[in-house]
C-alpha positions, 0 to 999 in steps of 0.5 A: 662215347664208350662206357667204362667196363666195370670189374665185378668185385662182389666175388672173393676169388683168391687166385693168389694161393694157387701155384701155376706149377702145381699141375706139373708132373715132377716124376723122372726129374732130378732133384737139384739142390743149389748151394752157395759156392765157396772159395774152396774147390775140393780135390780128391785128397781132401785139400781145398784149393780154388786154383788148380795150378793156373798161372796168374800174372801180378803187375804193378802199374802206375801209367795213366792213373794220375801217379797212383800205384795199382796192383793188377792180377790177370789171366784168371781161368775160365772155370772161375765164375763171376761170383767166385771172382767177387768172393776172391776180390772181397777176401783179398781186399779184407786181408790186405786192408785196401780197395779194389775192383774188377776191370773186365777180366783183370783184378785191380787192387789199390797200392803196391801189394804184389808180395801179399797178393802173391802169397795169398794166391799161392795159398789158394792153389794158383801159380802166380808170377810177377810180370812186367818191369 
């Protein structure tokens, strides 16, 4: 039978105060300060717009949703990251007073809110168009 190996607890070594990165040499490295991205992307003339004239398709869908109407916005550009998309959705939901979610690369908002979404996206610098029937 093996004897259990005992750990010596009589010494009070405090290794938690030592940073593993303390010995690294930081000379020659750039100092990056990360800030939270906002929905405004500054342009050279000072105006802040997230969209840069990109075309977004706004649709009204009802098929396969149990009779419920949903407004979808698709064709978001690749330069908009996931956090910015979440902020766009949150701001739209707050302004419209409705629910919504992201389904892959398409934003879905509850109800027929096409006109309101169109004007909101137009103010953010996008070029929204009504698609579908």
